[in-house]
C-alpha positions as CSV (number, residue, x, y, z in Angstrom):
1,M,-38.6,13.9,-15.6
2,T,-38.6,12.0,-12.3
3,K,-37.7,13.7,-9.0
4,I,-34.1,14.8,-9.1
5,A,-31.4,15.0,-6.4
6,D,-29.1,17.8,-7.7
7,H,-28.1,19.9,-10.7
8,D,-25.9,17.2,-12.3
9,A,-28.8,14.7,-12.2
10,Y,-31.2,17.2,-13.7
11,I,-28.9,18.1,-16.6
12,A,-28.1,14.4,-17.2
13,A,-31.9,13.7,-17.4
14,A,-32.6,16.7,-19.7
15,P,-33.0,16.1,-23.5
16,E,-29.5,15.7,-24.9
17,P,-29.7,18.8,-27.2
18,F,-30.4,21.0,-24.2
19,Q,-27.6,19.7,-22.0
20,P,-24.8,22.1,-23.2
21,A,-27.0,25.1,-22.8
22,L,-28.1,24.0,-19.3
23,K,-24.4,23.4,-18.3
24,Q,-23.5,26.9,-19.6
25,L,-26.4,28.5,-17.7
26,R,-25.5,26.7,-14.5
27,A,-21.8,27.8,-14.8
28,L,-22.8,31.5,-15.4
29,L,-25.2,31.6,-12.5
30,A,-22.7,29.9,-10.2
31,R,-20.1,32.5,-11.2
32,V,-22.4,35.5,-10.7
33,L,-23.9,34.1,-7.5
34,P,-20.8,32.5,-5.9
35,E,-22.2,32.7,-2.4
36,A,-25.5,30.9,-3.4
37,E,-26.4,27.4,-2.5
38,E,-27.3,25.0,-5.3
39,V,-30.7,23.6,-4.5
40,V,-33.5,21.7,-6.2
41,A,-36.9,23.4,-5.6
42,Y,-40.1,22.4,-7.4
43,N,-38.1,19.7,-9.2
44,M,-36.0,22.4,-10.8
45,P,-32.4,23.4,-10.2
46,G,-31.9,26.8,-8.6
47,F,-29.6,29.0,-6.6
48,K,-30.7,30.0,-3.1
49,L,-29.5,33.0,-1.1
50,G,-30.8,34.0,2.3
51,G,-33.8,31.7,2.2
52,S,-34.9,32.7,-1.4
53,V,-34.3,31.0,-4.7
54,V,-33.0,33.9,-6.8
55,A,-32.4,32.0,-10.0
56,G,-33.5,28.7,-11.4
57,Y,-33.5,26.9,-14.8
58,A,-35.4,24.1,-16.5
59,A,-35.6,22.1,-19.7
60,F,-38.9,21.2,-21.3
61,S,-39.7,19.2,-24.4
62,K,-39.0,22.0,-26.9
63,Q,-37.3,24.8,-24.9
64,C,-35.5,25.8,-21.8
65,G,-36.3,28.4,-19.2
66,L,-34.5,30.8,-16.9
67,Y,-36.5,31.8,-13.8
68,L,-35.7,34.9,-11.7
69,H,-37.2,37.5,-9.3
70,P,-40.0,39.4,-11.2
71,S,-38.2,42.7,-10.7
72,A,-35.2,41.4,-12.7
73,I,-37.4,40.5,-15.6
74,S,-39.2,43.9,-15.6
75,E,-35.9,45.8,-15.1
76,H,-34.4,44.2,-18.2
77,A,-37.6,43.8,-20.3
78,E,-36.3,45.9,-23.2
79,E,-33.0,43.9,-23.4
80,I,-34.9,40.6,-23.3
81,A,-37.2,41.7,-26.2
82,A,-34.2,43.1,-28.1
83,A,-32.5,39.7,-27.9
84,G,-35.7,38.2,-29.5
85,L,-36.6,36.3,-26.4
86,K,-40.0,35.8,-24.8
87,A,-40.6,36.5,-21.1
88,T,-43.3,36.0,-18.5
89,K,-43.4,37.7,-15.1
90,T,-40.8,35.4,-13.7
91,G,-39.1,33.6,-16.6
92,I,-37.5,33.7,-20.0
93,T,-37.8,30.9,-22.5
94,F,-35.0,30.0,-25.0
95,S,-33.7,27.3,-27.2
96,P,-30.2,26.0,-27.5
97,R,-30.1,27.5,-31.0
98,K,-31.0,30.9,-29.6
99,P,-29.7,31.1,-26.0
100,I,-29.9,34.1,-23.7
101,P,-26.7,36.1,-24.2
102,D,-24.2,35.5,-21.4
103,D,-23.9,39.2,-20.4
104,L,-27.7,39.4,-20.1
105,V,-27.8,36.3,-17.9
106,E,-25.3,37.9,-15.6
107,R,-27.2,41.2,-15.4
108,L,-30.5,39.3,-14.8
109,A,-28.9,37.2,-12.0
110,R,-27.5,40.3,-10.2
111,A,-30.9,42.1,-10.5
112,S,-32.7,39.0,-9.2
113,R,-30.4,38.8,-6.2
114,K,-31.0,42.5,-5.5
115,G,-34.8,42.1,-6.1
116,A,-35.0,39.2,-3.7
117,G,-33.1,41.2,-1.0
118,A,-30.4,38.6,-0.9
């Protein structure tokens, strides 16, 4: 993808099969982090609170990712694994066929806000 200006442009430029999942993820994060500013950092859409990006998302050629504060990932590692998802220190990858459950996204976003001190 080329450099993007905002969340809408990012989602519009993402592979079409991923767009509904990205829209859903954006809506969930916006609802859980209502005071956050929507930003684009590292050419990826995110939600910024108090100078820190506490949640971000991205689309790649074969999967999507949700990126959070490392403490949020470690705090919910068992739930992530139980959902059959793969995680790194700061992210969880998923496909539109197997998205991250909405309630888990909400818990992760709240934990990321807390972990970032925002």
